[in-house]
N, C-alpha and C positions, 0 to 999 in steps of 0.2 A: 469550638472548632468543628466544622462540618466535615465528616469523613466521606471520601470518594475513592472508588477503586477503578483502576484502568487496566484492561488487558490489552497488551500490544499484539500486533498481528504476527510478530516473529520475535526472536530475541532482540534486545535493544541494539539499534544501529543508528546510522546517521539520519535516517528518516525520522528518528525520535529525539533528535538533539534538543528540540524545544522543550519537550517534557522533562528531560534530564537536567537541562540548564535551569529551568524554573525550580526544580526540586533542589538542585545544588545551591542556588543563590537564595533560597528561602522565600521565593516570591509566592509560592502557594501558601506557606505559613503566614506571610504578611497579609494575605487576602482572607485569612481566617479559615483556611482549608487544610485538612490533613489528607494527603493524596498518596495512595499505595499504587505503585506502578510495577507491573511484572509482565513477562512475556516469554514465549517459547515457540518453537516451530509447530505450526498446525495448519491444516488445509480447510478447516471448517470453523464457523463462528458460532459460539454459544456463550451467552452472558453468564450463566451459572451464578446469578446473584450480583454480578459486577454492575457498576453504574455506567461504565463506558467500555466499548470494545472497538479495536481498530481492525480494518480489513478493507477489501475492495467493495465498491458499489454493488457488483454482481452478487457477492456473498450476502450483502444486506438485503437485497431484493429477494433472494432465495429464502433467507430467514423469515422475512415477512410473509412469504407464501406458505411457509411451514408453521406459521402462527406465533413466531417469536415477536414480541412487542418491542420494537426499537425504532428510532428515527435517526438518520444521519444528521449530524450537527456541525461537521467540519470536514474539509478536505485538506490533506497535508501539503500537496503540491498543486500548482495551477496548470500543470501538464502531466498527463499520465506517463510516468517514467518507467514503463514496463515493456518487455519484449522477449524475444527468443534468443538465447545465447547458445553457442556451440563452439567446439574447438575448430580452428581453421581447417584442420586435416579432415573434418567430416564433410566439408564442401557444402555447407548449408548457408547460403547467402540470401535466401528469400523463402517465403512460406511454402511454395510448391515443392521445394527441395527437401522438405521433411518426409516426402514419400520414401518408404523403405528404411527410414531412420527410426531410432528408439527415442521417443519423446516421453518424459515423465509427466504425470498428470495427477490431479486431485480427484477425489471421488465424485463431487457434485456434477450433475448433468450439464450445468452451465459451462463448465470447462470445454466440453466437446462442442457445444453450440458456438462458443466464442472462437476457439482455435479452428474448428471446422470451417467457419465462415471465412476466416483469414486465408486458409489454405485454398479454399474454393474460389475466392475473389482473385487469387493469384493464378488460377488455372490448374490447381492441383486436385488430387483425390484424397480426401481425409481418411477414407477407409484403408488406404495403403500405408498409413503411418503406423508404426509399431508402438503401441502404448504401454507404458509402465506406470502402474499406480503406486506412487510413493511421494512423501514429503522429503525434499532435499535439504538436509541440514548442512552438509559439507559439499559444496559445489565442485571443489578441486578433485576430490576422490570419486565423484560421480561421473563427470563428463569424460568420455573416452574409455571408461571402464564399465559402468553399469548402464549408462545412457549416452545418447549423442546430443540431445538438446533439452533445454529446460526453460520454462517461462519464469522470468526473474524481474527484479527491479535493477535497472542499470546502475544506480548509485552504489549498490553493494556487491552483488555477485560478480559483476564485470570487474570491479576493482580488485576483488579477492583473487580472481583468476589471473589478472595482469600482474598482481603482486607475486603470484606463484610462478611467474615466468611463462604462462600459457599464452599462445597466440589464439585470438578468438574472432569469430564472426558474430554479429549482433544486428537485429533489426527491431526497431520500435514498432509495435503493433498499430499505434495511432498514425504512423506515417503510411501504412498500408491502407487503412480504412478509418475515417474520422470517428466512427462509432467507438473505436477503441482508445480514444482520448477521453476515457470516462473517469469518474472520480475514484482514484486509487493512488496511494493509500488514503483512506478516509477514516472517520471515527463516528460511531453511532452511540446514542445514549438510550438507556432503557426507558420505556414509557413511564414507569413508576418514578424514576429519577427526575424526569422532566416535569412531572406533576407535583412531586413532593419536595424537590430540591431545586426549584427553578432559579432562585437567587444564587445558589452555589454554582449551578451550571454557567450562569452568566459570568461570575467571577473567575471560574476555571478557564473559560474560553478567553477572557480578557487577559489573563496571565499568559496563556499560550500564545496569543497574538503578540504580546510584548516579547516573549522569549524567541519566537521564530523571526521576528523583525531583527532581533539582535543576532541570531544565527545567520540571517541573510546578509547583514551588514559586515559581520566579522566572522566568517566561516572558520578560519584557522584557529583563532583564539578560543572560540566557543567550543569547538569539538575537542580541543585538547583539554579544556577545562573539565569536560565530562568523560574523559577517556577511561576513567576507572570503572564506568558502567558499560563500556563497550566490550565486545568479545575479546578475551585474552589472546595474546599472540599477534594482534593487529599492530602494524607499525604506525608511527605518527604520520608517515608519508601517505599511507593508504587512507587514513581517516581524513587528513587534510584534503587530499585529492577528491574523495567522495563528497565531503561537505561543500567544497568549491563547485563541484558539479551540480549540487542541489540548489545552491544559493540563488541563481537567477530564476528558478521556477517556484520558489517558496511563497512569493507574494503576488497579489494581483496588481493591475495597472495603477491602483490607488495606494499601493504600498501596504496593503492589509493582508493578513494571513487568514486562511481557513474558509473564506466565503465560497459557497457552492454556486457555480454558474448554472442556471437552469438548462441551457443548451447542452452542456456536458453530461448532466445527469439524464436528461430526457432522451437523448439519442440511444444510449445503452438500454435504458428502462423500456423504451418502446420496442426495441429489437428483442428484448427478453420476452415481451408479450407475443410478438409476431412469431417467434420460433417455439413458443409453447413452454418455456421454462417457468414463467409465471402466468397466472390466469388473467390478471388485470393490473392496472395501475392503482395505487392507493394514495390518499391525500396526505398520509403521514410519512412518506418515504424520506423526505429531507426538509430541513428548515434552516434559514439564516437568522431566525428571530431571536436567538439567544446571544447574538453578537451585539455589542454596543453600536448605536447608530453612528 
């Protein structure tokens, strides 16, 4: 059995149903793989000896700039399902209305270049946004108390807020500027893994392709099958609503999971060069070569 370790970008949620389903049904084992999957809330990507790590394209580009040797090998959704959420009472319906409001952020500089652009494209002044450096683990206790707005994935935090009876405003960043329909969430592999375990990587991606096709076709059944790995306290209704939200954007027009469209990747990567977050483009940023033809 070939051993592989995967670090998720957050604690397990419906973005990761394919991983959990493949594990639950023994599909990794059937492919000759022993896969260890774990995750927690974090705002920075570090492999620390793992074979794969999940996160947004922007973090991967930043890691490459810092000398971390990794390559993106899959994207989890074919549309970036992320944006800014706030409670309706905060009155934030568009980026420029973040002025004077408390916005949580992560430490890397790319966060400010990204959100700063969205605010400015909408005619706002990013310097007037009140920034709070924090990872948000509990969105319900954060909004309206500690902060007014947070950058989230729509499939999860929005659903948690609605489940808690909160009225929210939300805008998808890609709807404001196409640059922000970038590859997120995505998964990168360590350079050493790609060089020494290439066959295992191909098998791993083939299993995930199968699992996510199943999740897209049967969102309710699959998410309930892995609910024991989901955060405790979540209702079946929340999980089903979240998985059904994701189902239409999991696969590409050919019904395949994980393939990276160059235009999605390149728009953000080129912007990261233009705004100085990374110094140059690199040939090993991403690849589709480990998927079956």
